[in-house]
C-alpha positions as semicolon CSV with decimal commas, in nm:
position;residue;x (nm);y (nm);z (nm)
1;M;11,104;10,578;7,466
2;M;10,955;10,669;7,803
3;Q;10,784;11,009;7,829
4;Q;10,989;11,235;8,058
5;R;10,712;11,467;8,185
6;P;10,501;11,191;8,345
7;V;10,810;11,044;8,514
8;V;10,920;11,382;8,653
9;S;10,563;11,460;8,760
10;E;10,538;11,126;8,941
11;L;10,871;11,182;9,115
12;F;10,768;11,522;9,251
13;S;10,409;11,426;9,340
14;S;10,527;11,110;9,517
15;V;10,724;11,326;9,761
16;C;10,406;11,498;9,879
17;A;10,215;11,169;9,884
18;E;10,485;11,022;10,107
19;I;10,457;11,315;10,349
20;R;10,078;11,279;10,349
21;D;10,096;10,905;10,416
22;E;10,372;10,911;10,679
23;V;10,304;11,238;10,862
24;N;9,931;11,271;10,792
25;I;9,954;11,623;10,648
26;P;9,687;11,705;10,387
27;L;9,827;11,768;10,038
28;S;9,651;12,105;10,039
29;S;9,882;12,217;10,323
30;L;10,202;12,132;10,133
31;G;10,392;12,352;9,892
32;E;10,549;12,246;9,566
33;P;10,853;12,022;9,621
34;V;11,191;12,176;9,540
35;L;11,465;11,931;9,446
36;M;11,770;12,031;9,651
37;G;11,995;11,761;9,511
38;V;12,092;11,398;9,539
39;A;12,270;11,253;9,843
40;L;12,479;10,939;9,821
41;N;12,458;10,692;10,109
42;H;12,812;10,565;10,157
43;T;12,691;10,308;10,411
44;S;12,476;10,146;10,142
45;A;12,706;10,113;9,840
46;G;12,660;10,478;9,745
47;R;12,282;10,445;9,699
48;P;12,146;10,779;9,581
49;S;11,843;10,949;9,735
50;A;11,674;11,257;9,594
51;E;11,628;11,519;9,866
52;F;11,344;11,770;9,846
53;Y;11,235;12,077;10,035
54;V;10,857;12,102;10,082
55;G;10,702;12,399;10,261
56;C;10,399;12,353;10,485
57;S;10,130;12,604;10,582
58;L;10,058;12,435;10,917
59;T;10,213;12,518;11,253
60;S;10,433;12,265;11,429
61;D;10,151;12,205;11,682
62;E;9,906;12,128;11,399
63;V;10,156;11,893;11,234
64;R;10,225;11,719;11,566
65;K;9,852;11,658;11,623
66;L;9,805;11,518;11,273
67;Y;10,114;11,301;11,309
68;W;9,989;11,144;11,632
69;K;9,649;11,075;11,473
70;G;9,841;10,858;11,227
71;G;9,846;10,829;10,852
72;A;9,842;10,538;10,609
73;E;10,213;10,468;10,671
74;A;10,237;10,589;11,032
75;H;10,414;10,266;11,127
76;E;10,727;10,382;10,940
77;S;10,833;10,623;11,216
78;T;10,818;10,635;11,593
79;D;10,836;11,008;11,664
80;I;10,850;11,351;11,506
81;V;11,103;11,619;11,601
82;F;11,087;11,986;11,509
83;L;11,393;12,206;11,463
84;G;11,404;12,575;11,389
85;R;11,575;12,697;11,072
86;T;11,870;12,832;11,276
87;E;11,914;12,495;11,447
88;V;11,919;12,315;11,112
89;L;12,170;12,561;10,968
90;Q;12,399;12,504;11,269
91;L;12,363;12,125;11,277
92;D;12,691;11,946;11,209
93;I;12,894;11,640;11,303
94;S;12,972;11,787;11,648
95;S;12,601;11,818;11,735
96;P;12,458;11,538;11,953
97;L;12,156;11,508;11,721
98;W;12,383;11,437;11,422
99;A;12,460;11,087;11,551
100;E;12,086;11,012;11,564
101;L;12,026;11,097;11,197
102;C;12,019;10,828;10,930
103;P;12,257;10,882;10,635
104;S;11,987;11,020;10,402
105;A;11,878;11,271;10,670
106;K;12,239;11,385;10,707
107;G;12,257;11,432;10,331
108;A;11,930;11,628;10,335
109;V;12,061;11,857;10,611
110;L;12,385;11,923;10,423
111;L;12,193;11,998;10,104
112;Y;11,953;12,228;10,290
113;Q;12,245;12,416;10,444
114;T;12,399;12,462;10,100
115;V;12,092;12,532;9,887
116;R;11,877;12,712;10,146
117;P;11,563;12,666;9,936
118;D;11,349;12,878;10,165
119;S;11,568;13,187;10,131
120;E;11,466;13,469;9,901
121;R;11,394;13,317;9,558
122;G;11,586;13,006;9,665
123;Q;11,919;13,173;9,591
124;R;12,226;13,039;9,761
125;Q;12,343;13,260;10,046
126;P;12,710;13,376;10,038
127;D;12,798;13,200;10,366
128;A;12,660;12,861;10,256
129;Q;12,896;12,575;10,326
130;P;12,995;12,325;10,056
131;I;12,848;11,977;10,073
132;A;13,059;11,736;10,271
133;S;13,064;11,364;10,207
134;E;12,936;11,183;10,515
135;K;13,073;10,830;10,547
136;R;12,985;10,756;10,910
137;S;12,698;10,526;10,985
138;R;12,420;10,596;11,231
């Protein structure tokens, strides 16, 4: 039988490694990943994707500079966009940006709005909205 701890450890550490490789942020600037939940991509046969919240000690300007320097997997994206917490909490299907998000990003936004992992002790806020199933494609 496979050991569970190494598998879970790999899952969580791979999230930070992915951020390091794609966005060029040093691991030392990243917080511990918090699993918000699993989103199902209805445009891809219900493929699940684990969605994490990872805090960062850098400013958006510092992240932008590191991003444009490029990381090991910099070719996997073409730009970086920063949104304030309030903007993310208000993002929904009527927002112009919503149509630009890939299905897994939409799932991550909905999970963030529900879980609010950066609130006090990660507790769900009373006005959090339930997760909606997003079936529209990009």
